[in-house]
N, C-alpha and C positions, 0 to 999 in steps of 0.2 A: 488464422493465419495474417490476416490486413494489420494486427498490432505488431504480430514478428515482424513482419518486414520495416514496419514504421519506426521501431523502435531500433534493430540493428540496423537497417540504414544510419539516420543520425548520428544514432552514439558514437561508430565507424567514422561519421564526417568530421573533419580535419581542418578544413579548409577555413583560410583567415576569415571570420567579420569583417565588412564593411565600415567606414567610420558611424557612428549614430549622431544624430544632432542633442544639444542641449535638449533635457526635456520639459517642454512648455505646455501646460494646459489652460484650460478654463471651463469646471465644472468641479463635481463632486466624485470622487472615487472614497468607495468605503471599501474593505474587502473580509470575507470569511471564509476561512481555512483552518488549515492543522497546522500543530507547533514545534514541528521539528528546524533543527537549522538552516538544510535546507529551503523550506517554505519561510519562516523569516528572513532571510535573502533575497529572495525574491519580493517581498513587502516593504524591504527597507530599499531596495532599488525604486520601486515605486515609489516611495514617500521623498525621492530625491526630486520628481517633477516638481515647478515652483506654477506658482499663478492662480493654483485652485487646489481646493483641501482634500486629504490622504489619508484617510485612515484605516486604522487594520484590528482586526478582531481575529488572532489563533491562538484556535482552543483544541483538546480535544474531544470536544463536545459539538465541533464544527457541524457533524451531519446529522446533529439534534437539530437546530436551530437556523439552517440556512435554507430549507425550502420554505418556513416562516417569515424568514427575513427578506426573503425577496417575492413573497407575493401579495403585501402589500402593494399598492398605489398614490405615490410613490415609494419603490419599494425601498428598506432599511439598508440593504448591502447591493453593490453593485458589479461587482463581481465574486462570484464562489471559486475558490480554487478544489479543485474535484481531480478526481480518478477515472478509471475506465469504468467503475462498477456506482460511484458516487453522480454521477453526471446523469445516469438514467433515470433517479426521479425527478429532478429538476426538468427533463425533458417531457418527464409523463407530464406532470403540473405544470409545463409550457410557463416556467418562468424566466428564462433565457433565451437569447435572441438570436438567429444568424447574424455569422461576421463578415461574411465576403464579402459588402461593402468597404466596411473597417477595412480587412484587410489589402483589397486593392488600394485604398486613401493612404495607410500608415502601413501596413507591412512588409515593407522592402527589408528589410533585415531578416523576418524570419522565411524558415526552409520550407517547401512544399511537406515536407515530412514529417510536420509540426503541426499540419492542420489538420487537426478531425472532423472529419466528415461523416455527416448523416442525412441519410435520405439525399444525394445530393447538395448538401449544404453544409458552410464548415462551423459547425457547435463549439469548440472550444480552441483554445491552443498549447498544444504539450509540449514541457521545458523538463522534463526527465523520467528517465525510467527506474520502476522498481522491483524487487521481488525479496524472497526471503530466501534465507540461506543460510551455512552455517558457520555458527560465528562460536570460538570454541579457546581452551587456553591447554593450548601444544604443551607447557608446562608437565601439567597436572597430568594430562596422555603421555608423555614421558615416563614419569612416575608411575602412573599407575601399570606400566606396561604396554601403551595400548595404542594401536596406529587410530591416524584420523580416521573417523568414519561415512562412507558412504553410502549408507544406508541405514534406514531407523531400525533395523534391527541390530546394527553394529551399535549404535548407539546405546543402544539400552545393555548390549553385552560390557560398553566400556565403561558407563552409571555405574553397573552394578561391581565391576572393576577397582573403580576409585572410592566407593562405599567401603567396601570389604578393606580398602587398607588406610582405611579410616583418614581421608584426604579429604573430604566433601560429605557430610549428610545426604545431601540434597544438590547434587551435583547437575541438573538437567533445568533449563528455565525454558519459558515460553510466554508469549503474549496469549495465554489461555482466561481470560475474564469476561466471566458470563459477559454474556450478549454477542457486540459486532466479533468483537476478536475471537471468543471460542466459536463462533461461525465459520471465522476464516481460514482456524485450523483444521476444523472439519472438511471444507472446500479443497484444502492443500491436500491430507491425507487420504481424502475420495478419489483426486483427482492422479494419484500416485498410485491409485489399486485399479484405474483403469476404469472409474466410474464415470458416470454422464447423468445430469442433474435432472433431465426430461426426456423422456419419449421424443422423439427424430420428431422433427418438425411442427409440435405440440407444447403446451404450456405447461402439460401433465408433468407432473415429479416422481421421480425414478429414483429414491435414494432409499428405501426400504428395501432391501438385496444384501449379498451376500459381499459386496463390496461395501455398501455402508456401515453394515456391521463390523465388516473388518477393519474401518476407518477409527470407528469407535473404537475398539477395541486396542489398537494402539494407541490412543489417546488413551485412553484409561492405565496403559503398561506403563506409558512415560513419564503420565499423573504421579505414579508412585513413587517417582525418584525426585518429585520438585518439592519445592514450598508446600506444606501442608494449605496455604492460603491462597496457591495456583489462580482460585477462578477470583480472584480479586487482581492478579496482574497482569494492566496492559504493557505496552511496551515500556513506558518509560518504569515502572516498577521492576520489571522484566532485566533492563540496565541498572535498574540501581543495585541489584541482586550481582550482577557481573561487578559493578568495579566497585562493589564491596569485597570481592573475591572468594564468593559465597554460590558460583555457577562455574560450571566446568564446559558446559555443554548446550548452542538452544540455536532455534530455530527462529533470524531476527532479520528483520527489515534491511536491507543493506542501504536506505537512505539513514537508517542511524549506525553503521558501522565509522565514518569517519569519526564521529567523535563519540564513540563507543566509554575509550579510558581519558576523555580530556572535561576530566570533571577533578573540584578540589577533593583535596584524602585518597584518590585513587593510590594504592601504592606501587612501586616497580615492577613485585610480581607479577599483578596483574597486568601493567602496561607492557612488561618484557614477554609475560605472554600468550597476548592476546594475537589470535589469528583468525586467519578466515579462508571458507572454503565455498565450494559451489553446495546447491539445493541436492540434500537427500534424494535416495529413492526408498522404498518401500515395497513389503513380496511378493519381492523378485521381481518386481516392474522395472523398466526403461524409463519411463515419463515421472521428472522430478515431482514428488507431493510436495508441489507450490505452486504457484501463478502468476504470471507476468503484467506488471501495470506500466501504465504510464500517468505520469500527474501535468495536469494541469488548468489552464483558467477561463472566465467565461467571463459574458458581461449579461448583465439584468435585462429583462424584456421593458418591464414598468418602472424605468426610469426616461430621463427625456433625453434627448438624443446628444444633446449636447454634453449631459452627464456621460452619458453609453462612449460618448468620442473622448471624452479625458479618460475614461476607464483605460478603453483598449490603448493610447497611447502610453501612459503610465505602465502598464502591465506590460506593454511590449515593451520601457524600458528596462522593465525591473528583470527581464530576461535579453537583456540586448550581448551579443557577444564580446563588447569588450570590457564587460563586467566581469568575464569569466579573470578573476584575478587569482594569486596564490590562496586570498582567504575561503574565496568563494567554491573553487573549481573543484577542492576535495569533498563539497557536501555532497555530494551525487552523483549520478550517473547522467550528467544532464546532456536534452538534445539542442544543442546552441553549437550552432557554426563555432570553430574553434576548440573544440571541447576535446582533451587526449586525456584519456582515460589514468586513474590511479590505482596506485595500491588497495586502497578502499574498495575499488571500484569492480573486483576483481568476481566476487561473489553472484553478482547482476550480470556480468559477461557472460559469466559459466550461466548462468539459470537460461541467455540467450540461445549460446550456441548449445545448449541441450535440451532445446524444444520443449524449455518448459510453458505450458497451457496458458493462453491468457485468460484474466477475469474474464468471464461472460457479458459481453453489453446488451442483456435482453433488458425490456421491461419488465420482465415478473423475475425477475434475479434478484431483488432487492427483497421479494416480498419471501422469498426461500432463503435468504440470509436472516431479515428478522427472526422468521418462525424458527429456527435453527438457533440462533439464539437464546431463543424465549425456552427451546426446550430440551436442551442439551444437558442443564446444569444438574438435572435429576441423575440422568445416567453417570457424570462426573463424579456423581457424592454417593454412588455404588445404593441408588433407592429405585432404581427400577431398569428393567432389561434395556440392550442396545433395541432390540426392536422393537419395545415400548415407547421409548423415545424417539425411533426415527418412526413412528407411526403418526406419536403425537406432532411430530414435527412436521408430516404429509396434512395432517387433515386441518391443521392452523395454516397452513400454506395454501390449501385446497379454499381454504371458506374463503379467507383475505382474497385470492387472486380470483372467484365466483364474483367476489364483493367488487371488484375492480374489473369485471367483464375479461378476464382473460381465461375464463373457462365458466362452460355453460353449468 
């Protein structure tokens, strides 16, 4: 509920940001983060600061290297751009510092709704909201004679008609790459079926049940209408399939929507047919089969106070209200004063309005996410049953949770 309030309050704020002084720093800044356009915009803003060195490593593999890169003393990276899932790993390893003193000194341009408070301390600064929602080709749906889906069951029906009409052989896309992406697709579908990841008040996992089985069965049914190599497709590869005109329906990140058709070689049919809608439901439920996210930045613990201050100042400049120009504004649903929604933001707004469940900020959720990413691909390839796959997930998670001390 806290995350919903943070995002809803922030994205609906349209007050003008105050003047922001030129960015001068004295220290080292090195950013690790994901590689989509909104993140590039923030990092580019940080690089506008003068007086110190500002570097960035923006890569799809950021979650594999950010903890290691912040563990040394001094840390290689002075800031990690994270989301409400990945901040947990950094806090578990104690590699990021509280920001309260820096907020008091340099955070005048930040809204209170941007400050992510954990156990009474500001641990991150959020700058954008995100969620997965429907992206589709309205022209293809019209040719197949189907309405825009609002449920996954309707997506399957639409895909069947598109294939039967000879319009596309594999009309559904999605970031189903084995590992983090596949696990996230299960998380979405499990929540849409009304699932609870853990037994209330405990770290004991609770996914090997009828809701977990239903989630996997829907994922498998969808995959029958995907490129046969779907287990290698992350967001970038799925976007490429859409841009190439091979996909008509997919649940995709809102942070990708503004640039979905902005690439060399995208045809006018794809550009003109591109459309956005809210997240889908599943299994007769009313909870969207998606998760609500914020993205933000942190400051490393294992660096000098000078570098920490330089990092905070540079990252704050990267999300300064006056940087929301016509080029930057469409790239995300920004949690920045002065932001007004664009057409590309509609899917994320719909996710907020339809009470999409926030991704759990629990210290052991990352262990479950990893177990899901490791164990589900055999089921998706038809090598084992849904029940066996979920049992494997629970066993892998339980072993990891005991090793970390979350379970006895």
